[in-house]
MARLO-8510 format. One record per residue (C-alpha): x, y, z; residue number from 0. Coordinates in nm, 3 decimals, always signed. Layout:
# MARLO-8510
<node px="X" py="Y" pz="Z" resi="NUM"/>
...
# end
This chain:
# MARLO-8510
<node px="+11.625" py="+11.398" pz="-14.382" resi="0"/>
<node px="+11.602" py="+11.088" pz="-14.493" resi="1"/>
<node px="+11.243" py="+10.940" pz="-14.555" resi="2"/>
<node px="+11.220" py="+10.593" pz="-14.354" resi="3"/>
<node px="+11.056" py="+10.324" pz="-14.488" resi="4"/>
<node px="+10.882" py="+10.093" pz="-14.232" resi="5"/>
<node px="+10.890" py="+9.726" pz="-14.253" resi="6"/>
<node px="+10.647" py="+9.493" pz="-14.141" resi="7"/>
<node px="+10.591" py="+9.580" pz="-13.715" resi="8"/>
<node px="+10.835" py="+9.465" pz="-13.517" resi="9"/>
<node px="+10.899" py="+9.236" pz="-13.290" resi="10"/>
<node px="+10.672" py="+9.020" pz="-13.186" resi="11"/>
<node px="+10.695" py="+9.112" pz="-12.783" resi="12"/>
<node px="+10.625" py="+9.483" pz="-12.894" resi="13"/>
<node px="+10.349" py="+9.385" pz="-13.076" resi="14"/>
<node px="+10.220" py="+9.163" pz="-12.774" resi="15"/>
<node px="+10.208" py="+9.511" pz="-12.564" resi="16"/>
<node px="+10.067" py="+9.722" pz="-12.835" resi="17"/>
<node px="+9.766" py="+9.476" pz="-12.839" resi="18"/>
<node px="+9.704" py="+9.677" pz="-12.468" resi="19"/>
<node px="+9.830" py="+10.009" pz="-12.523" resi="20"/>
<node px="+9.866" py="+10.271" pz="-12.221" resi="21"/>
<node px="+9.599" py="+10.522" pz="-12.184" resi="22"/>
<node px="+9.775" py="+10.804" pz="-11.951" resi="23"/>
<node px="+10.107" py="+10.916" pz="-11.990" resi="24"/>
<node px="+10.242" py="+10.756" pz="-11.656" resi="25"/>
<node px="+10.121" py="+10.419" pz="-11.728" resi="26"/>
<node px="+10.342" py="+10.510" pz="-12.059" resi="27"/>
<node px="+10.661" py="+10.591" pz="-11.894" resi="28"/>
<node px="+10.587" py="+10.326" pz="-11.631" resi="29"/>
<node px="+10.530" py="+10.023" pz="-11.925" resi="30"/>
<node px="+10.841" py="+10.159" pz="-12.134" resi="31"/>
<node px="+11.107" py="+10.178" pz="-11.877" resi="32"/>
<node px="+10.998" py="+9.833" pz="-11.787" resi="33"/>
<node px="+11.004" py="+9.689" pz="-12.141" resi="34"/>
<node px="+11.276" py="+9.425" pz="-12.188" resi="35"/>
<node px="+11.337" py="+9.398" pz="-12.557" resi="36"/>
<node px="+11.458" py="+9.723" pz="-12.669" resi="37"/>
<node px="+11.760" py="+9.606" pz="-12.795" resi="38"/>
<node px="+11.546" py="+9.370" pz="-13.054" resi="39"/>
<node px="+11.289" py="+9.642" pz="-13.116" resi="40"/>
<node px="+11.652" py="+9.908" pz="-13.193" resi="41"/>
<node px="+11.787" py="+9.600" pz="-13.449" resi="42"/>
<node px="+11.459" py="+9.600" pz="-13.643" resi="43"/>
<node px="+11.488" py="+10.005" pz="-13.664" resi="44"/>
<node px="+11.831" py="+9.998" pz="-13.715" resi="45"/>
<node px="+11.833" py="+9.761" pz="-14.027" resi="46"/>
<node px="+11.529" py="+9.954" pz="-14.194" resi="47"/>
<node px="+11.738" py="+10.288" pz="-14.107" resi="48"/>
<node px="+12.058" py="+10.136" pz="-14.272" resi="49"/>
<node px="+12.262" py="+10.283" pz="-13.945" resi="50"/>
<node px="+12.168" py="+10.611" pz="-13.998" resi="51"/>
<node px="+11.969" py="+10.848" pz="-13.700" resi="52"/>
<node px="+11.614" py="+10.887" pz="-13.800" resi="53"/>
<node px="+11.693" py="+11.264" pz="-13.801" resi="54"/>
<node px="+12.011" py="+11.369" pz="-13.848" resi="55"/>
<node px="+12.178" py="+11.102" pz="-14.025" resi="56"/>
<node px="+12.460" py="+11.044" pz="-13.832" resi="57"/>
<node px="+12.634" py="+10.688" pz="-13.791" resi="58"/>
<node px="+12.677" py="+10.696" pz="-13.419" resi="59"/>
<node px="+12.888" py="+10.401" pz="-13.427" resi="60"/>
<node px="+13.109" py="+10.555" pz="-13.607" resi="61"/>
<node px="+13.191" py="+10.869" pz="-13.338" resi="62"/>
<node px="+13.166" py="+10.696" pz="-13.073" resi="63"/>
<node px="+12.778" py="+10.752" pz="-12.993" resi="64"/>
<node px="+12.510" py="+10.535" pz="-12.959" resi="65"/>
<node px="+12.107" py="+10.514" pz="-13.009" resi="66"/>
<node px="+11.829" py="+10.560" pz="-12.843" resi="67"/>
<node px="+11.458" py="+10.426" pz="-12.923" resi="68"/>
<node px="+11.251" py="+10.783" pz="-13.022" resi="69"/>
<node px="+10.886" py="+10.784" pz="-13.033" resi="70"/>
<node px="+10.790" py="+11.044" pz="-13.294" resi="71"/>
<node px="+10.467" py="+11.113" pz="-13.151" resi="72"/>
<node px="+10.584" py="+11.175" pz="-12.759" resi="73"/>
<node px="+10.468" py="+10.883" pz="-12.509" resi="74"/>
<node px="+10.385" py="+11.215" pz="-12.311" resi="75"/>
<node px="+10.134" py="+11.337" pz="-12.599" resi="76"/>
<node px="+10.022" py="+11.006" pz="-12.724" resi="77"/>
<node px="+10.101" py="+10.714" pz="-12.521" resi="78"/>
<node px="+9.847" py="+10.496" pz="-12.685" resi="79"/>
<node px="+10.115" py="+10.481" pz="-12.970" resi="80"/>
<node px="+10.376" py="+10.409" pz="-12.718" resi="81"/>
<node px="+10.440" py="+10.058" pz="-12.798" resi="82"/>
<node px="+10.294" py="+10.132" pz="-13.169" resi="83"/>
<node px="+10.631" py="+9.994" pz="-13.434" resi="84"/>
<node px="+10.523" py="+10.281" pz="-13.700" resi="85"/>
<node px="+10.579" py="+10.528" pz="-13.399" resi="86"/>
<node px="+10.922" py="+10.424" pz="-13.329" resi="87"/>
<node px="+11.265" py="+10.534" pz="-13.485" resi="88"/>
<node px="+11.629" py="+10.506" pz="-13.389" resi="89"/>
<node px="+11.720" py="+10.856" pz="-13.291" resi="90"/>
<node px="+12.102" py="+10.924" pz="-13.200" resi="91"/>
<node px="+12.246" py="+10.939" pz="-12.874" resi="92"/>
<node px="+12.262" py="+10.671" pz="-12.600" resi="93"/>
<node px="+11.991" py="+10.788" pz="-12.333" resi="94"/>
<node px="+12.264" py="+10.719" pz="-12.080" resi="95"/>
<node px="+12.625" py="+10.736" pz="-12.166" resi="96"/>
<node px="+12.596" py="+10.990" pz="-12.433" resi="97"/>
<node px="+12.379" py="+11.232" pz="-12.251" resi="98"/>
<node px="+12.673" py="+11.230" pz="-11.968" resi="99"/>
<node px="+12.892" py="+11.368" pz="-12.253" resi="100"/>
<node px="+12.694" py="+11.651" pz="-12.357" resi="101"/>
<node px="+12.656" py="+11.714" pz="-11.968" resi="102"/>
<node px="+12.687" py="+12.113" pz="-11.973" resi="103"/>
<node px="+12.631" py="+12.146" pz="-12.333" resi="104"/>
<node px="+12.245" py="+12.117" pz="-12.336" resi="105"/>
<node px="+12.265" py="+12.391" pz="-12.645" resi="106"/>
<node px="+12.444" py="+12.062" pz="-12.818" resi="107"/>
<node px="+12.202" py="+11.842" pz="-12.806" resi="108"/>
<node px="+12.022" py="+11.707" pz="-13.055" resi="109"/>
<node px="+11.730" py="+11.460" pz="-13.211" resi="110"/>
<node px="+11.531" py="+11.299" pz="-12.979" resi="111"/>
<node px="+11.694" py="+11.425" pz="-12.686" resi="112"/>
<node px="+11.670" py="+11.787" pz="-12.759" resi="113"/>
<node px="+11.508" py="+12.032" pz="-12.534" resi="114"/>
<node px="+11.221" py="+12.122" pz="-12.809" resi="115"/>
<node px="+11.173" py="+11.753" pz="-12.872" resi="116"/>
<node px="+11.128" py="+11.683" pz="-12.517" resi="117"/>
<node px="+10.846" py="+11.902" pz="-12.494" resi="118"/>
<node px="+10.557" py="+11.928" pz="-12.643" resi="119"/>
<node px="+10.530" py="+11.926" pz="-12.989" resi="120"/>
<node px="+10.309" py="+12.024" pz="-13.246" resi="121"/>
<node px="+10.287" py="+11.724" pz="-13.426" resi="122"/>
<node px="+10.079" py="+11.913" pz="-13.748" resi="123"/>
<node px="+10.400" py="+12.148" pz="-13.801" resi="124"/>
<node px="+10.627" py="+11.886" pz="-13.744" resi="125"/>
<node px="+10.854" py="+11.715" pz="-14.027" resi="126"/>
<node px="+10.871" py="+11.326" pz="-13.960" resi="127"/>
<node px="+11.134" py="+11.101" pz="-14.091" resi="128"/>
<node px="+10.819" py="+10.845" pz="-14.159" resi="129"/>
<node px="+10.679" py="+11.123" pz="-14.429" resi="130"/>
<node px="+10.776" py="+11.010" pz="-14.715" resi="131"/>
<node px="+10.779" py="+11.332" pz="-14.883" resi="132"/>
<node px="+10.997" py="+11.509" pz="-14.544" resi="133"/>
<node px="+11.303" py="+11.532" pz="-14.785" resi="134"/>
<node px="+11.175" py="+11.788" pz="-14.986" resi="135"/>
<node px="+11.169" py="+12.019" pz="-14.662" resi="136"/>
<node px="+11.538" py="+12.074" pz="-14.633" resi="137"/>
<node px="+11.835" py="+12.198" pz="-14.804" resi="138"/>
<node px="+12.214" py="+12.153" pz="-14.746" resi="139"/>
<node px="+12.458" py="+12.412" pz="-14.747" resi="140"/>
<node px="+12.856" py="+12.401" pz="-14.773" resi="141"/>
<node px="+12.937" py="+12.548" pz="-14.426" resi="142"/>
<node px="+12.713" py="+12.250" pz="-14.258" resi="143"/>
<node px="+12.316" py="+12.382" pz="-14.223" resi="144"/>
<node px="+12.072" py="+12.271" pz="-14.296" resi="145"/>
<node px="+11.800" py="+12.518" pz="-14.399" resi="146"/>
<node px="+11.404" py="+12.528" pz="-14.561" resi="147"/>
<node px="+11.413" py="+12.368" pz="-14.913" resi="148"/>
<node px="+11.410" py="+12.652" pz="-15.187" resi="149"/>
<node px="+11.034" py="+12.746" pz="-15.342" resi="150"/>
<node px="+10.840" py="+12.589" pz="-15.039" resi="151"/>
<node px="+10.479" py="+12.752" pz="-14.926" resi="152"/>
<node px="+10.495" py="+13.004" pz="-14.672" resi="153"/>
<node px="+10.297" py="+12.669" pz="-14.438" resi="154"/>
<node px="+10.575" py="+12.425" pz="-14.560" resi="155"/>
<node px="+10.881" py="+12.668" pz="-14.477" resi="156"/>
<node px="+10.737" py="+12.756" pz="-14.148" resi="157"/>
<node px="+10.722" py="+12.307" pz="-14.069" resi="158"/>
<node px="+11.090" py="+12.281" pz="-14.213" resi="159"/>
<node px="+11.178" py="+12.583" pz="-13.954" resi="160"/>
<node px="+10.994" py="+12.485" pz="-13.663" resi="161"/>
<node px="+11.128" py="+12.102" pz="-13.698" resi="162"/>
<node px="+11.497" py="+12.221" pz="-13.784" resi="163"/>
<node px="+11.507" py="+12.427" pz="-13.423" resi="164"/>
<node px="+11.303" py="+12.132" pz="-13.259" resi="165"/>
<node px="+11.517" py="+11.903" pz="-13.293" resi="166"/>
<node px="+11.836" py="+12.149" pz="-13.304" resi="167"/>
<node px="+11.984" py="+12.022" pz="-13.589" resi="168"/>
<node px="+12.192" py="+12.334" pz="-13.655" resi="169"/>
<node px="+12.364" py="+12.250" pz="-13.333" resi="170"/>
<node px="+12.743" py="+12.266" pz="-13.357" resi="171"/>
<node px="+12.828" py="+11.925" pz="-13.319" resi="172"/>
<node px="+12.629" py="+11.865" pz="-13.634" resi="173"/>
<node px="+12.716" py="+12.116" pz="-13.832" resi="174"/>
<node px="+13.079" py="+12.070" pz="-13.769" resi="175"/>
<node px="+13.009" py="+11.719" pz="-13.879" resi="176"/>
<node px="+12.808" py="+11.836" pz="-14.199" resi="177"/>
<node px="+13.089" py="+12.077" pz="-14.307" resi="178"/>
<node px="+13.372" py="+11.821" pz="-14.241" resi="179"/>
<node px="+13.183" py="+11.565" pz="-14.441" resi="180"/>
<node px="+13.118" py="+11.814" pz="-14.756" resi="181"/>
<node px="+13.458" py="+11.949" pz="-14.727" resi="182"/>
<node px="+13.578" py="+11.563" pz="-14.807" resi="183"/>
<node px="+13.360" py="+11.524" pz="-15.044" resi="184"/>
<node px="+13.444" py="+11.833" pz="-15.228" resi="185"/>
<node px="+13.822" py="+11.671" pz="-15.216" resi="186"/>
<node px="+13.708" py="+11.381" pz="-15.384" resi="187"/>
<node px="+13.521" py="+11.577" pz="-15.649" resi="188"/>
<node px="+13.760" py="+11.772" pz="-15.776" resi="189"/>
<node px="+14.061" py="+11.491" pz="-15.727" resi="190"/>
<node px="+13.811" py="+11.246" pz="-15.955" resi="191"/>
<node px="+13.813" py="+11.538" pz="-16.233" resi="192"/>
<node px="+14.174" py="+11.632" pz="-16.234" resi="193"/>
<node px="+14.194" py="+11.264" pz="-16.293" resi="194"/>
<node px="+13.901" py="+11.179" pz="-16.488" resi="195"/>
<node px="+13.790" py="+10.909" pz="-16.303" resi="196"/>
<node px="+13.399" py="+10.820" pz="-16.261" resi="197"/>
<node px="+13.210" py="+11.071" pz="-16.061" resi="198"/>
<node px="+12.893" py="+10.803" pz="-16.071" resi="199"/>
<node px="+13.106" py="+10.554" pz="-15.874" resi="200"/>
<node px="+13.246" py="+10.802" pz="-15.684" resi="201"/>
<node px="+12.889" py="+10.907" pz="-15.544" resi="202"/>
<node px="+12.788" py="+10.544" pz="-15.544" resi="203"/>
<node px="+13.040" py="+10.496" pz="-15.280" resi="204"/>
<node px="+12.813" py="+10.703" pz="-15.030" resi="205"/>
<node px="+12.484" py="+10.661" pz="-15.184" resi="206"/>
<node px="+12.444" py="+10.283" pz="-15.193" resi="207"/>
<node px="+12.462" py="+10.053" pz="-14.880" resi="208"/>
<node px="+12.726" py="+9.850" pz="-14.820" resi="209"/>
<node px="+12.618" py="+9.565" pz="-14.637" resi="210"/>
<node px="+12.329" py="+9.655" pz="-14.473" resi="211"/>
<node px="+12.452" py="+10.018" pz="-14.364" resi="212"/>
<node px="+12.477" py="+10.334" pz="-14.551" resi="213"/>
<node px="+12.744" py="+10.603" pz="-14.522" resi="214"/>
<node px="+12.638" py="+10.926" pz="-14.303" resi="215"/>
<node px="+12.463" py="+11.247" pz="-14.442" resi="216"/>
<node px="+12.288" py="+11.058" pz="-14.743" resi="217"/>
<node px="+12.085" py="+11.366" pz="-14.787" resi="218"/>
<node px="+12.379" py="+11.557" pz="-14.763" resi="219"/>
<node px="+12.581" py="+11.375" pz="-15.002" resi="220"/>
<node px="+12.239" py="+11.331" pz="-15.251" resi="221"/>
<node px="+12.255" py="+11.753" pz="-15.236" resi="222"/>
<node px="+12.637" py="+11.745" pz="-15.332" resi="223"/>
<node px="+12.626" py="+11.518" pz="-15.642" resi="224"/>
<node px="+12.291" py="+11.665" pz="-15.782" resi="225"/>
<node px="+12.189" py="+11.506" pz="-16.106" resi="226"/>
<node px="+12.464" py="+11.176" pz="-16.044" resi="227"/>
<node px="+12.315" py="+11.127" pz="-15.742" resi="228"/>
<node px="+11.985" py="+11.086" pz="-15.890" resi="229"/>
<node px="+12.139" py="+10.875" pz="-16.158" resi="230"/>
<node px="+12.259" py="+10.654" pz="-15.880" resi="231"/>
<node px="+11.964" py="+10.630" pz="-15.686" resi="232"/>
<node px="+11.771" py="+10.567" pz="-16.020" resi="233"/>
<node px="+11.963" py="+10.233" pz="-16.075" resi="234"/>
<node px="+11.987" py="+10.162" pz="-15.703" resi="235"/>
<node px="+11.683" py="+10.208" pz="-15.550" resi="236"/>
<node px="+11.722" py="+10.292" pz="-15.111" resi="237"/>
<node px="+11.407" py="+10.358" pz="-15.028" resi="238"/>
<node px="+11.480" py="+10.688" pz="-15.063" resi="239"/>
# end
């Protein structure tokens, strides 16, 4: 999970609504449903996330999917943060069209729409994309799985496992996409070795934004390239 660095406070309309926040779950649902400026908010979020899903790091636009505005602390649990820009993120799966795509496959739904995240969340255990050190909790494997990082404390390992399960980050859909990405990187890596081409340049392609967007699976790519990735990111900081 890549840490999302918040930039500013979002559009005026959101802040205006946040000046008088709802105090009940019912009011939060009603007012959010009637909020007409979601696309403006989403544009702000996607710019600071470089087009990546806040949890899975997929690029939905590249695979025919959309986004929804995710409340990191659920509206039902903390209604007063419904319009708080620092509680919002862009998560994969459009609330209407994409959920129909996964109809009958609830076990494949991930991110903010995962069944676990839709229920009550233990926010003290949950690793949020807004935590500056969230990436230290997770490791990425060549078979596409995301697992707790090595050498975590017992408490932090529990937080990592809790978050992976809550967001369904090892759904078959995501695991297959990550394995494909890893395999593609492996082929390119070996080709560059064989042809004595720059691995630094190869890593830069997917670790440095093009325009205002990053390639998918930033954290997996960072893991794959190891020290080379760290060199690239030192010279080309990406709020990472």
